[in-house]
Structures are given as C-alpha cells and as structure tokens.
C-alpha positions in Angstrom: 60.5 127.2 143.8 62.4 126.7 140.5 63.7 129.0 137.8 61.3 130.2 135.0 61.3 127.5 132.3 61.5 129.9 129.4 64.5 131.6 130.8 66.2 128.2 131.4 65.7 127.3 127.7 67.4 130.6 126.7 70.3 130.1 129.1 70.8 126.5 128.1 71.0 127.4 124.4 73.7 130.0 125.1 75.7 127.7 127.3 75.5 124.9 124.7 77.1 127.4 122.3 80.0 128.0 124.6 79.0 131.3 126.3 79.4 132.1 129.9 76.0 132.8 131.4 74.5 134.1 134.7 70.8 134.3 135.3 68.6 136.2 137.7 64.9 135.3 138.1 63.6 138.4 139.8 60.4 136.4 140.7 62.4 133.9 142.8 60.8 133.4 146.2 64.0 133.9 148.3 65.9 136.4 146.2 67.5 138.8 148.7 67.4 141.9 146.6 65.2 143.8 144.1 66.1 145.8 141.0 69.0 147.7 142.6 70.6 144.4 143.5 70.1 143.2 139.9 72.0 146.3 138.7 74.8 145.6 141.2 74.9 142.0 140.0 75.2 143.1 136.4 78.0 145.6 137.2 80.0 142.9 139.0 79.5 140.3 136.2 80.2 142.9 133.4 78.4 141.0 130.6 78.6 141.7 126.9 74.9 141.0 126.6 72.0 141.4 129.0 68.7 139.8 127.9 65.4 140.5 129.7 62.2 138.6 129.4 59.3 141.0 129.4 55.7 140.0 130.2 53.1 142.8 129.6 52.4 143.1 133.3 56.1 143.7 134.0 56.8 146.1 131.2 56.8 149.3 133.2 59.2 147.8 135.8 61.3 146.3 133.0 61.7 149.6 131.2 62.8 151.3 134.4 65.3 148.5 135.1 66.6 148.7 131.5 67.6 152.3 132.1 69.6 151.3 135.1 71.3 148.4 133.3 72.2 150.4 130.2 75.8 151.3 131.4 76.8 147.8 132.3 76.7 145.9 128.9 77.4 146.3 125.3 73.9 145.2 124.2 70.6 145.1 125.9 68.0 142.8 124.4 64.3 142.3 125.1 62.4 139.1 124.5 59.3 137.2 125.6 55.6 137.8 125.1 55.4 141.6 125.1 58.3 142.3 122.7 56.9 139.6 120.4 53.6 141.5 120.1 55.2 145.0 120.2 58.8 144.6 119.1 59.4 148.3 118.4 58.3 149.5 121.8 61.3 148.4 123.9 63.6 150.2 121.5 62.2 153.5 122.9 62.9 152.4 126.4 66.6 151.6 126.5 66.8 148.3 124.6 69.1 147.9 121.6 67.2 145.0 120.1 64.0 143.1 120.6 63.4 139.4 119.7 59.9 138.5 118.4 59.0 134.9 118.9 60.9 132.0 120.2 64.3 133.1 121.4 66.6 130.1 121.7 68.2 130.3 118.2 68.0 134.1 118.0 69.8 134.7 121.3 72.7 132.5 120.2 72.9 134.4 116.9 72.9 137.7 118.9 75.7 136.5 121.1 77.8 135.5 118.1 77.4 139.0 116.6 79.0 140.4 119.8 81.8 137.9 119.3 82.3 139.3 115.8 80.5 136.6 113.9 77.9 138.0 111.6 75.8 141.1 111.7 72.7 142.2 113.6 70.7 142.4 110.4 71.2 138.6 110.1 69.7 137.7 113.5 66.4 135.9 113.1 63.3 137.9 114.3 65.4 140.7 115.6 64.1 144.3 115.6 66.5 147.1 116.1 66.7 150.8 115.3 66.6 151.2 111.6 66.1 147.6 110.6 64.8 144.1 111.1 66.4 140.7 110.8 64.9 137.9 108.6 61.6 136.5 109.8 62.1 132.9 110.9 59.5 130.3 111.3 58.8 128.6 114.6 61.3 126.0 115.6 60.1 122.9 113.8 62.4 120.3 115.5 62.1 120.9 119.2 64.3 117.9 119.9 67.4 120.0 118.9 67.0 122.3 121.9 69.2 121.6 125.0 67.3 120.4 128.1 66.5 123.4 130.3 68.0 121.8 133.5 71.5 122.0 131.9 71.4 125.7 132.8 70.9 125.3 136.5 74.5 126.2 137.2 73.8 129.7 135.9 71.6 130.4 138.9 72.2 131.0 142.6 70.1 128.2 144.1 69.6 130.0 147.4 67.2 132.3 145.5 64.8 129.4 145.2 65.2 127.5 148.4 66.7 128.4 151.8 68.7 125.2 151.8 69.9 125.7 148.2 68.1 122.6 146.9 66.3 123.4 143.7 63.7 121.0 142.4 63.3 121.3 138.6 60.0 123.0 137.8 58.6 120.7 135.2 58.9 120.3 131.4 57.4 121.2 128.1 56.7 118.4 125.7 55.1 120.6 123.0 54.7 124.2 121.9 51.8 126.1 120.3 48.0 125.9 120.7 45.7 125.4 117.7 42.8 127.3 119.5 41.9 130.8 118.3 40.6 132.3 121.6 40.1 136.0 121.2 41.6 136.8 124.7 44.9 135.0 124.0 48.0 136.4 122.2 50.0 133.2 121.9 52.5 134.5 119.5 55.8 133.3 121.1 55.1 129.7 120.5 52.3 130.3 117.9 49.2 128.5 116.8 50.9 125.6 115.1 51.1 122.6 117.4 54.6 121.2 117.4 55.8 118.4 119.7 58.9 116.7 120.8 59.5 113.1 120.0 58.5 110.6 122.7 62.1 109.4 122.9 63.3 113.0 123.6 60.8 113.6 126.3 61.5 110.2 128.0 65.2 110.9 127.9 64.6 114.2 129.7 62.4 112.6 132.3 65.0 109.9 132.9 67.7 112.5 133.4 65.6 114.4 135.9 64.7 111.2 137.7 68.3 110.0 138.0 69.9 113.4 138.7 67.2 115.0 141.0 65.2 112.0 142.1 62.1 113.6 140.5 59.0 111.6 140.8 56.3 114.2 139.8 56.6 116.1 136.6 54.4 119.2 136.0 54.0 119.5 132.2 53.4 123.1 131.1 52.3 122.7 127.5 49.4 125.0 126.5 47.5 122.2 124.9 48.9 118.9 126.0 46.2 116.8 124.4 45.9 118.7 121.1 47.2 115.8 119.0 45.7 112.4 119.9 48.2 110.1 118.1 51.1 112.0 119.8 49.3 111.8 123.2 48.9 108.0 122.8 52.5 107.5 121.7 53.8 109.5 124.7 51.7 107.7 127.2 52.8 104.3 125.8 56.4 105.4 126.0 56.1 106.4 129.6 54.4 103.0 130.4 57.1 101.1 128.5 60.0 102.6 130.5 60.7 100.6 133.7 62.6 103.5 135.4 59.5 105.7 135.1 57.3 103.1 136.8 55.3 104.9 139.5 56.0 108.5 138.4 53.2 111.0 138.2 52.6 114.1 136.1 50.2 116.9 135.6 49.1 118.8 132.5 47.0 121.6 131.0 44.5 121.4 128.1 41.5 123.2 126.7 38.3 121.4 127.8 37.3 120.4 124.3 40.6 118.8 123.4 40.3 115.6 125.5 37.9 112.7 125.6 37.2 110.2 128.4 39.2 107.5 126.7 42.2 109.8 126.6 41.9 110.5 130.3 41.8 106.8 131.0 45.1 106.3 129.1 46.7 109.4 130.7 45.8 108.2 134.2 47.3 104.8 133.5 50.5 106.5 132.4 50.7 108.5 135.6 48.6 111.7 135.1 47.2 112.7 138.5 45.9 116.2 137.8 44.6 118.1 134.8 44.0 121.8 134.4 41.0 122.5 132.0 40.7 125.8 130.1 36.9 126.4 130.0 36.5 130.2 130.5 32.6 130.5 130.3 29.4 128.6 130.8 27.5 130.8 128.4 27.0 129.5 124.8 26.9 133.0 123.4 30.1 134.1 125.2 31.9 130.9 124.2 31.0 131.5 120.6 32.0 135.2 120.8 35.5 134.4 122.2 35.9 131.6 119.7 36.5 129.0 122.4 35.1 126.2 120.2 33.4 124.2 122.9 30.0 123.7 124.6 29.1 123.5 128.3 28.0 119.8 128.1 31.4 118.8 126.6 33.1 120.6 129.5 31.0 118.8 132.1 31.7 115.4 130.5 35.5 116.0 130.5 35.8 117.2 134.1 33.5 114.4 135.4 35.6 111.8 133.5 38.9 113.1 134.9 37.5 113.0 138.4 36.1 109.5 137.8 39.6 108.4 136.8 40.9 109.6 140.1 42.6 112.8 138.9 42.7 116.2 140.7 40.9 118.7 138.6 41.6 122.4 138.1 39.1 124.4 136.1 39.6 127.9 134.6 36.9 130.5 134.1 37.1 134.1 133.0 34.7 137.0 133.5 34.1 140.4 132.0 34.3 139.9 128.3 33.0 142.9 126.3 29.3 142.5 125.7 28.9 140.0 128.5 25.9 140.8 130.6 24.4 139.6 133.9 22.5 136.8 132.2 25.6 135.5 130.5 27.5 135.6 133.8 24.7 133.8 135.5 25.1 130.9 133.1 28.8 130.8 133.9 28.0 130.8 137.6 25.5 128.0 137.1 28.2 125.9 135.3 30.7 126.6 138.1 28.1 125.4 140.6 27.5 122.2 138.5 31.2 121.5 138.2 32.0 122.3 141.9 31.3 118.7 142.9 33.9 117.4 140.4 36.4 120.3 140.7 39.2 120.5 143.3 40.3 124.0 142.4 39.1 126.9 140.2 41.7 129.3 138.9 42.0 132.3 141.0 40.2 135.5 140.2 39.9 135.6 136.4 38.7 139.1 135.4 39.7 139.7 131.7 42.8 141.7 131.0 43.0 143.1 127.4 46.5 142.1 126.6 48.0 143.7 123.4 48.0 141.4 120.4 44.7 139.8 121.4 41.7 140.1 119.1 39.8 141.6 122.1 42.4 144.3 122.5 42.5 145.1 118.8 38.7 145.2 118.5 38.1 147.4 121.5 41.4 149.4 121.7 39.9 152.7 120.5 36.5 152.5 122.1 37.9 151.9 125.6 41.2 153.9 125.3 43.3 150.8 125.9 46.5 152.1 124.1 49.6 151.6 126.3 47.8 150.9 129.6 50.7 148.5 130.5 53.2 151.4 130.7 51.3 152.8 133.7 52.5 151.0 136.8 49.2 151.9 138.5 47.4 149.7 136.0 49.3 146.6 137.2 47.7 145.0 140.3 50.3 144.4 143.0 49.9 141.0 144.7 50.2 141.4 148.5 52.8 139.2 150.3 50.6 137.7 153.0 53.0 135.0 154.0 50.2 132.5 154.5 48.7 130.3 151.9 45.2 130.3 153.4 45.2 134.1 153.8 46.2 134.3 150.1 43.1 132.2 149.2 40.9 134.6 151.2 42.5 137.6 149.5 41.5 136.0 146.2 37.8 136.7 146.9 38.5 140.1 145.3 40.1 140.6 141.9 42.0 143.9 141.7 41.7 143.9 137.9 37.9 144.6 138.3 38.7 148.0 139.9 40.7 148.9 136.8 37.5 148.7 134.9 39.0 148.2 131.4 35.6 147.8 129.8 33.5 150.2 131.9 31.2 147.7 133.3 27.7 148.6 134.6 27.2 148.4 138.4 25.1 145.3 137.8 27.7 143.5 135.7 30.5 144.5 138.1 28.6 143.1 141.1 27.9 139.8 139.2 31.6 139.5 138.2 32.6 140.1 141.9 30.1 137.3 142.8 31.7 134.9 140.4 35.2 135.7 141.6 34.1 135.2 145.2 32.5 131.8 144.4 35.7 130.4 143.1 37.8 131.6 146.0 35.4 130.3 148.6 35.3 126.9 146.8 39.1 126.7 146.9 39.0 127.6 150.6 36.7 124.7 151.3 39.0 122.3 149.3 42.0 123.4 151.4 40.1 123.1 154.7 39.4 119.4 153.8 43.1 118.8 153.5 43.7 120.6 156.8 41.3 118.3 158.7 43.2 116.0 161.1 43.0 112.4 160.2 41.4 110.2 162.9 43.7 107.5 164.3 42.9 103.9 163.2 40.8 101.9 165.6 
C-alpha cells in the first residue's frame, strides 16, 4: 500500500537536486494500467531520463518494456539488484546505461550529465557501451540522503489506495548485511554494515509521526541487530523521545544476530514483531550455506521473542543443492518445534539460484542455469485471488518447485513439497485464530 522504498530514495535524491520527477510503481495494488499505460505515461511526461529498477524476476518484462519506452526519452537507465550483478546485460536490451550498486548519488550525476554538467564516464558505478565510470564505495554517511517520504509528491496516490491516502511504508535505519550466505547476492547495499545516526532516524520518525500520524514503523533493514552498540543507542533514543511514546515497530534479523537481552530492550522501545532468517534446521545444510548459526541458537531466539510478547515470523528455505530427505526432515523437525512459538512462517521458500550468488556460480554449468531469468516461463506468476485466506491456501504449493532448477529426485521433491505445505497450513491456523469471534463479556 505504499511506494517501493528503494524507488523513493532515488526519486528523493533527484528532487533534492532540483529535478522534476514522476514515478510509477508498476507493483502498486490499484494502478489502473499495465505496461502499455506506462508507455503512454512516459510519452505524455516526455522526460529526459527514464530509470527502471530491475529485479531478476522482473527482467524479462523490464527488457520488453524498455524497448517500448526507448523513443520517449534521451536516456534509459537500469538500476537495482539485477544490473548490479550483471551490469552489461541491460545494454543489450535497450538501456543506455546501467548503475551497479546504490543509486542515489549516481542517478543525480546521470541527470546532471543530461543537463550538460559532466560526462557519462564520470558517473559513479555507471556501465555503458564502450566504457565504465569510476567505481565508488558504498555510501558511508547515510545521514546525507534525503528522507524517502519527501518524494511522495512524485506519485499518483490513487495507485496505492482507492481514497488516495498513502501510508508511508516504513524506513531503513541501516544498509548491508555482514552474513555470507551462499544463496544471497546482496551487492546493492553490500556486506559492510553501515547505519544512520540515531538522531537522523529519530528525526525521520518524528516527521512521519507529525505529518502522517504514523504510529507503527516497519523497519526493512536486512540485519537490524547486526551491531549491538548501535542497537542499544537507537533503542535508548526512541525511549528518550516523548513524542514517540507508545509507537511500535517491526524488524528483520538473522537468527544468530540477536540475544534475549537485546529482545528485551527492543520490546521496551516498541518492537512488536521480529522476522528471523533461519533457513534450515539441518547442521550440515547450515554449514554448507554459510549461515553461521546452529538450531539451538535459533530456538532460543524465537522463544525469547515470544516470551517478550512479540509476534514472530520465521524464514525457512528448501532445495539447496546436495540437500537430501534426511536433511529436510531435520528442517521439518525444527519447524515443528518452533511452531508453538511462531506466528507465521515465510511463504513457500524453494531455493531460486539468483545470479551473483555463490550457489549460482558454483552450479551454473552443471545445471544449465545461464540466463534462466530471460525466459518469462521461468518466472512463476502469482495468481490474483482477491482473498487473503485463499492466497494462504494457494501457498501450499510453491511453483518454483516445478521449475526444478536442481533436478531433484522424486523423494526430495516430495519432501520439499511437504515442508512448503507445513508452513502454509501453520499460517492458515494462525489466521483462523484471528478470525474467531470474540465472546461478549459476561
């Protein structure tokens, strides 16, 4: 129900530099048109620069859209996770330039080039036909970035809400994740953990509170608890601000990056839900994917969060190369153990070999993984069921399993399907609890 946060950061940076900006989030829930409408929108606005965020799952559609947009701008730029990993690929599909890595500073430099200030070869992390710009380090001082909500005027709010009221979709207090998981290609924000100052975060929260009456803040950091001193400082700053008294927030963290005492402090500062990245209940698999944690640590963290009164969301994945029925049984056992302390499991979870991950690089040749994302048939289409509970039932089946990236044996395929089904049915039970009518007081 809110614009994509990464796109907001890009738009806010351009607007702060004095450029006129219009944004389309083609994933908005109430947008009344598809790609043809996006082309008509671009034709009417007649921009100098069109930038497109490309995720690997959306690349085939993005490349087709780029061909349609090509006549309506002076420059077409690709950014986001996929061009960061494969910056040369978009150049063969209609784009003039790709930006690898964080885009806020590079997109401003690119816009200035179109205004006659500087040259393309000077744009940080830019890749273009015949050349590359200077490689720039990750943004060290995140406090210099404009707040994303300052770009809300660049959107048509009716795309997000029938009544045109858009609730800001959360915030990021840090970037980067120090973990080295082999299934993750976290190259946009990187492995180095960088965080905003507590004062900068509090100022953003206060602005959202005063302007939009926000009382719950989803925090979308990859590893919110990765730095304990910073975590303590931020929690203390929230508690010290009278205007934030009573606010609540949610966060995401790997299961091994938080301790019970951290959870107690977080709950006191308003944390009401935490999303744990766990991935497997099998010691061999956890070691193989370099997750850096053990099942007993995971159990302690989830139990402690529940004891502090938080909602818990737990993430598991299935189908790692070399993972057999016994390994998956260990994961299923851990899910069963955690089910008493878990409100929701992440939906589905069959492994996708995204380019840039160690798993992709290791198994690319053996399983013929090159360029699978350019085939639209390899991207599962989510049905629009129009009903939340029907969607939960649909999640008993993961369409990624049918793609069979790693040529699973029938026994492994059946066990993966059982694990996926377990999570979906657990989530259905959780939702049914909330759907039960409350008995009137005697």
